[in-house]
C-alpha positions, 0 to 999 in steps of 0.5 A: 860891760859883759856881766858874769854869769850867776853864781859868779864872780869877776874882778879886773881892770879897764872896761871889764870886758878887755882884761877881765876874769870871771869865775863861775863855780859850778857843784858837778857830782863831789867835783867843784868845777870852776869855769874860767873866762877872760884874762888872769894875770895879776890884775885880775887873779883875786876873784879866782883866789877867792873862788879856789880858797871857798872851794877848798875850805868847803866841806868836801863829798867823802871829805878830800877836795876834788876840784877841775878849773876849766880854762876852755873860756881863759885867753890869757894866763901869766905867771901870777895865773899860773902860781894861783892854780899851783898854790891851790893845787898845793893846798888841795894836795895836802887835804887829800884832794885833788885839782885837775884842769881842763880845756886849756887854750893853745896859748894856755897850753903853750905856757904851761908846756913851757914851764912844765906845769903841764907835768904837774897837773892832769890836764884833759882836752875838754871838761866833759871828759874830765868830770867822765874820768873823775878824780886821779888821786896820786897823779901829780908828784 
């Protein structure tokens, strides 16, 4: 079984390595970064839901949440995973904040493109670029 990094949450099914999702939460200068690794689907979405809810309920510097979800370790995402991310985006936006994505793999980027979600989220090529760019309030509609 794969052991998640310290400060992360893991949920999944099967042997833990295949079909599991690890979520690491890391504060970065006014931004809450969530690093995802594994597969995000109906069976593995709960740790991400929990981490997003915690991040959205935590007091943010300046009052509004800025969430950055790093997708570079995500091998798969289905409609359940997409809905978790879209709902968290709406909650962040209602609180005056933003939620952005970074580093989607080609498979995940394709799913976002096919569903139109790449037009809803600000998507950065990688985490370093996203952190340098800072939040883009008002980017999404």
